[in-house]
C-alpha positions as CSV (number, residue, x, y, z in Angstrom):
1,M,11.9,8.1,-122.0
2,K,8.1,8.5,-121.1
3,R,8.7,5.3,-119.3
4,I,11.9,6.1,-116.9
5,K,9.6,9.4,-116.1
6,Y,6.5,8.3,-115.0
7,I,9.2,5.4,-112.7
8,A,10.7,8.3,-111.4
9,I,7.6,10.0,-110.3
10,L,6.4,6.9,-109.1
11,L,9.5,6.8,-106.6
12,V,9.3,10.4,-105.8
13,L,6.0,9.7,-104.4
14,L,6.3,6.3,-102.9
15,V,9.2,8.5,-101.1
16,F,6.9,11.3,-99.9
17,C,3.9,8.6,-98.8
18,S,6.5,7.3,-96.5
19,C,7.6,10.3,-95.3
20,Q,3.9,11.1,-94.6
21,K,3.3,8.2,-92.5
22,K,6.5,8.9,-89.8
23,T,3.4,10.1,-87.3
24,E,4.0,11.6,-84.5
25,K,3.5,9.5,-80.8
26,L,2.2,10.2,-77.6
27,Q,4.8,9.6,-75.5
28,S,4.4,10.3,-71.5
29,I,7.0,11.0,-68.6
30,Q,6.6,11.2,-64.9
31,G,9.1,11.7,-62.1
32,M,10.2,13.7,-59.2
33,A,11.7,17.2,-59.3
34,F,12.4,20.5,-57.3
35,G,10.5,18.4,-54.3
36,T,7.2,17.6,-56.2
37,T,6.1,15.1,-59.2
38,Y,6.0,16.4,-62.7
39,G,3.8,14.4,-65.9
40,I,5.4,15.2,-69.4
41,Q,3.1,14.6,-72.4
42,F,4.7,15.1,-75.7
43,F,4.3,14.0,-79.5
44,S,7.6,13.3,-81.6
45,S,8.0,11.1,-84.3
46,E,12.0,11.0,-83.5
47,S,13.4,8.6,-80.9
48,F,16.2,10.1,-77.9
49,D,16.5,9.5,-74.4
50,A,13.8,12.4,-72.8
51,Q,14.2,11.2,-69.7
52,K,18.1,11.7,-69.8
53,G,17.5,15.0,-70.7
54,I,14.8,15.9,-68.4
55,D,17.2,14.8,-65.3
56,S,20.1,16.6,-67.2
57,V,17.9,20.4,-67.1
58,V,16.5,19.6,-63.2
59,N,20.0,19.1,-62.3
60,L,21.2,22.6,-63.7
61,V,18.7,24.5,-62.2
62,N,19.0,23.0,-58.8
63,R,22.8,23.6,-59.1
64,S,21.9,27.4,-59.5
65,V,19.0,28.2,-57.6
66,S,17.9,25.4,-55.1
67,T,17.9,26.7,-51.8
68,Y,17.6,22.8,-50.7
69,M,21.2,22.1,-52.4
70,P,24.0,22.6,-50.1
71,E,26.5,23.6,-52.9
72,S,24.1,25.1,-55.3
73,D,25.4,28.7,-56.5
74,I,22.4,30.7,-54.4
75,S,23.2,28.8,-51.6
76,K,27.1,29.8,-51.4
77,I,25.7,33.3,-52.0
78,N,23.2,33.1,-49.0
79,R,26.5,31.3,-46.6
80,G,28.1,35.0,-47.8
81,D,30.7,33.5,-50.9
82,D,31.3,36.7,-53.0
83,T,33.4,35.3,-55.0
84,V,30.8,33.5,-56.8
85,V,30.4,33.7,-60.6
86,V,26.6,32.7,-61.2
87,D,25.7,31.1,-64.9
88,S,23.2,32.1,-67.3
89,I,20.4,30.3,-65.4
90,F,20.9,32.4,-62.0
91,K,21.6,35.6,-64.3
92,E,18.1,34.8,-66.0
93,V,16.0,34.1,-62.9
94,F,17.2,37.6,-61.5
95,R,16.7,39.5,-64.2
96,I,12.8,37.8,-64.5
97,S,12.6,38.7,-60.8
98,E,13.7,42.2,-61.2
99,K,10.7,42.9,-63.9
100,V,8.2,41.5,-61.8
101,H,9.6,43.2,-58.3
102,N,10.0,46.9,-60.8
103,E,5.9,46.1,-61.7
104,S,4.4,45.7,-58.6
105,E,6.1,48.1,-56.6
106,G,8.0,45.7,-54.4
107,Y,5.4,43.2,-53.6
108,F,7.5,40.7,-55.5
109,D,10.9,39.9,-53.7
110,P,13.4,36.9,-54.2
111,T,15.4,38.7,-51.0
112,I,12.9,37.5,-48.5
113,G,14.4,34.3,-47.7
114,V,15.6,35.6,-44.3
115,L,11.4,35.8,-43.3
116,R,10.7,32.7,-45.2
117,N,12.8,31.2,-42.6
118,A,11.9,32.8,-39.8
119,Y,8.4,31.4,-40.5
120,G,9.7,28.2,-41.0
121,F,8.8,28.0,-44.7
122,G,12.7,28.1,-45.5
123,E,15.5,25.6,-44.9
124,E,16.4,27.2,-41.3
125,K,14.6,26.5,-37.8
126,P,11.9,29.2,-37.4
127,I,12.0,31.9,-34.7
128,I,9.7,30.9,-32.3
129,E,8.5,34.6,-31.2
130,I,9.0,37.2,-34.2
131,D,8.3,40.5,-31.8
132,S,8.0,44.2,-33.9
133,K,12.2,44.5,-32.8
134,K,12.7,41.3,-34.3
135,L,10.4,42.4,-37.1
136,D,12.2,45.3,-37.8
137,S,15.6,43.5,-38.0
138,L,14.7,41.0,-40.2
139,R,13.9,43.6,-42.3
140,Q,16.7,45.3,-43.3
141,L,17.4,42.3,-44.7
142,V,15.2,42.7,-47.1
143,G,15.3,44.5,-50.3
144,F,15.9,43.8,-53.8
145,S,17.5,47.5,-54.4
146,K,20.4,46.1,-51.8
147,V,21.7,43.7,-53.7
148,T,23.3,43.7,-57.2
149,L,24.2,41.3,-60.3
150,N,28.1,42.6,-61.2
151,T,28.7,42.6,-64.9
152,D,31.4,39.7,-64.0
153,G,28.9,37.7,-62.9
154,T,29.1,38.1,-59.0
155,I,26.6,39.0,-56.7
156,T,26.9,42.3,-54.3
157,K,24.8,42.3,-50.7
158,Q,24.7,45.2,-49.2
159,Y,24.4,43.0,-46.1
160,P,26.1,39.5,-46.1
161,A,23.2,37.9,-44.1
162,I,21.1,38.8,-47.1
163,Y,19.3,36.0,-48.3
164,F,17.9,34.5,-51.5
165,D,14.8,32.6,-52.6
166,F,13.8,31.8,-55.9
167,N,11.2,29.4,-54.9
168,A,8.1,31.4,-56.6
169,I,9.8,31.7,-59.6
170,A,12.4,28.7,-59.8
171,K,10.0,25.8,-60.9
172,G,8.1,27.8,-63.5
173,Y,11.6,29.2,-64.5
174,G,12.7,25.2,-64.8
175,I,9.3,24.2,-66.5
176,D,10.3,26.1,-69.4
177,R,13.8,25.0,-69.4
178,L,12.0,21.7,-70.1
179,G,9.8,23.0,-72.2
180,A,13.0,24.1,-74.3
181,Y,14.8,20.9,-73.8
182,L,11.6,19.4,-75.6
183,E,11.4,22.3,-78.7
184,R,15.2,21.6,-79.3
185,K,14.7,18.4,-80.0
186,G,11.6,19.4,-82.5
187,V,9.1,18.6,-80.0
188,A,5.9,21.5,-81.3
189,N,3.3,19.9,-79.3
190,Y,3.7,19.0,-75.4
191,L,2.1,19.6,-72.0
192,I,4.4,19.6,-68.8
193,E,2.9,19.5,-65.1
194,L,5.3,19.7,-62.1
195,G,4.1,20.7,-59.2
196,G,0.2,22.1,-60.3
197,E,2.0,24.5,-62.4
198,L,1.9,23.8,-66.7
199,L,4.0,24.9,-69.9
200,A,1.7,24.1,-73.0
201,K,2.2,24.3,-76.6
202,G,0.9,23.4,-79.8
203,K,-1.8,20.9,-79.5
204,N,-3.1,17.4,-78.4
205,I,-2.7,15.3,-82.0
206,E,-3.8,12.6,-80.7
207,K,-7.6,13.8,-80.1
208,D,-6.8,17.1,-82.8
209,K,-7.5,19.4,-79.5
210,D,-6.2,21.9,-77.8
211,W,-4.9,21.1,-74.2
212,I,-7.6,21.3,-71.8
213,V,-5.7,22.3,-68.0
214,G,-8.0,22.8,-64.8
215,I,-7.8,25.5,-62.0
216,E,-8.1,23.8,-58.7
217,A,-11.1,24.7,-56.2
218,T,-10.2,26.0,-53.0
219,D,-11.8,23.7,-51.4
220,S,-10.8,20.6,-53.0
221,Q,-9.3,17.9,-51.1
222,L,-5.6,16.7,-51.4
223,E,-7.6,13.0,-52.1
224,D,-10.2,14.6,-54.4
225,R,-8.8,17.5,-56.3
226,A,-11.6,18.9,-58.2
227,A,-11.5,21.5,-60.5
228,A,-13.4,25.4,-60.2
229,A,-13.1,26.0,-63.9
230,K,-11.2,24.5,-67.2
231,L,-9.6,26.4,-69.9
232,I,-7.5,26.1,-72.7
233,L,-3.5,26.2,-72.4
234,K,-1.8,26.8,-76.0
235,D,1.7,28.6,-76.1
236,K,1.4,29.8,-72.5
237,G,2.5,28.6,-68.8
238,M,-0.1,28.7,-66.4
239,A,0.6,29.0,-62.0
240,S,-1.1,29.5,-59.3
241,S,-0.8,30.1,-55.8
242,G,-3.3,30.3,-52.5
243,N,-2.7,30.2,-48.9
244,Y,-5.9,27.2,-48.3
245,R,-3.6,24.4,-47.9
246,K,-0.2,25.8,-47.6
247,F,0.1,27.4,-44.2
248,R,2.0,26.4,-40.6
249,I,0.7,26.3,-37.2
250,D,3.6,27.0,-34.1
251,S,3.0,24.3,-32.4
252,I,4.2,26.3,-28.7
253,S,2.5,29.7,-29.8
254,G,-0.4,27.8,-32.0
255,K,-0.3,30.7,-34.3
256,R,-0.8,29.9,-38.0
257,F,2.0,31.5,-40.4
258,V,0.3,31.6,-44.1
259,H,3.1,30.9,-46.8
260,T,2.4,34.3,-48.3
261,I,4.8,37.0,-46.8
262,N,4.0,40.3,-48.0
263,P,8.0,41.8,-48.6
264,L,6.8,45.4,-47.9
265,T,5.5,44.8,-44.2
266,G,7.7,41.9,-43.4
267,L,4.1,39.8,-42.2
268,A,3.1,36.5,-42.9
269,E,-0.2,37.5,-43.4
270,Q,-3.6,36.7,-45.5
271,S,-4.4,39.0,-48.0
272,D,-8.2,39.1,-49.2
273,V,-6.9,37.3,-52.4
274,T,-7.5,33.3,-51.0
275,S,-5.7,32.1,-54.6
276,A,-4.6,33.3,-58.1
277,T,-4.1,31.5,-61.5
278,V,-2.3,32.8,-63.8
279,V,-1.5,32.6,-67.5
280,A,1.3,34.0,-69.3
281,A,3.4,34.0,-71.7
282,T,6.6,31.8,-69.6
283,C,5.3,30.0,-67.0
284,A,8.4,31.8,-64.8
285,L,6.5,34.9,-65.2
286,A,2.5,33.4,-64.2
287,D,4.9,31.4,-61.2
288,A,6.3,34.9,-59.9
289,Y,2.7,36.7,-60.2
290,A,0.7,34.4,-59.0
291,T,2.8,34.9,-55.8
292,T,2.5,38.4,-56.2
293,F,-1.0,39.0,-56.6
294,M,-1.5,36.9,-53.2
295,A,0.3,39.0,-51.4
296,M,-1.0,42.5,-52.6
297,G,-4.6,41.5,-52.2
298,F,-7.7,42.8,-54.8
299,E,-7.9,46.1,-55.4
300,K,-3.8,46.3,-56.4
301,S,-4.0,42.9,-57.9
302,K,-6.2,44.4,-60.5
303,A,-4.7,47.4,-60.7
304,L,-1.7,45.8,-61.8
305,L,-3.2,43.6,-64.0
306,R,-4.7,46.4,-66.0
307,Q,-1.6,47.3,-67.0
308,L,0.0,44.0,-67.5
309,E,0.1,43.2,-71.4
310,D,0.0,39.4,-71.9
311,V,-0.5,38.6,-68.6
312,E,-4.4,37.0,-67.3
313,A,-5.4,35.9,-63.9
314,Y,-8.3,33.8,-62.3
315,L,-8.3,35.7,-58.7
316,T,-10.4,34.0,-56.1
317,Y,-11.1,36.6,-53.1
318,T,-12.9,37.5,-50.1
319,D,-15.2,40.7,-50.0
320,S,-15.7,43.1,-47.3
321,G,-19.0,40.9,-46.2
322,N,-16.5,38.0,-45.8
323,I,-18.3,36.4,-49.2
324,Q,-16.1,34.3,-51.2
325,Q,-15.6,36.5,-54.7
326,V,-14.1,35.3,-58.3
327,Y,-12.3,37.7,-60.4
328,V,-11.3,37.0,-63.8
329,T,-9.9,38.9,-66.8
330,K,-11.2,39.7,-70.1
331,G,-8.7,37.6,-71.6
332,M,-8.8,34.6,-69.0
333,D,-12.4,34.4,-69.4
334,V,-11.9,33.8,-73.4
335,L,-9.8,30.8,-72.4
336,L,-12.2,29.1,-70.1
337,V,-14.2,26.5,-71.3
338,N,-18.0,25.1,-70.4
339,Q,-17.7,22.3,-67.7
């Protein structure tokens, strides 16, 4: 009897050891999505077609909120189709946008599309000369209070020409959806980088260390991007926005237009904030607030950051003496690591 008992225990131990040996291996995937490149690192002990899943997520997000796809829901709505019943993706992006819009007192506004197009940052030809009269006309078509998400899933616009533009949040939201896909596959440790925006969960098991990411310096070059700082990113999303590289010079007037547009004034103007890197609970929130701080300017951004929970920032700004400065929230400072 004892012999049988010992054999049973030995078999249990062997099964346990064999399960323990099923280690999680590092896997990497690179590709193109949302008009930019991505790189995903994740650890998994299971085999699954990650590329197929990633492509499926990207396709779903594009079909819902991509202004670059003529037959997406958002494009149809922008053309005036009020019969479109939006999906869960559109609804969630709309509600997150509404939250940030309200908290920022209107500095974040996804109805800014007509202005973005007019300044040459959208899908339509820019307006050659935007005088005060034209600007007032365009501003009538901007305002999140002028659009409604109805209970039946349709969208009502006060003016048919109102143009939705979720580009300041859609990429971050798409990254969150990619992370959710990996987690449904049992992945607990991953780092997603897409167009400079990041989402990290768990840690780098191979190195037994937290994920370490960089904040790009405002004077870095495309060919040799340098980091101004490095930080630990764990179970958070991170996004950056800056006008040091994103601008357009009109070929006729020679005017320089930055890509950050102030929804309250309608102007494509440079505030004293030159770059904003935000860490938040989700990449969508980080994406939206990074754009918001660029439009708000330093003092208003600093005041808003004091009110927000679980949102940290690394801001570069120009002071009254035209000298570049750095502002770091207390929560962000804790995440920074020595160079």
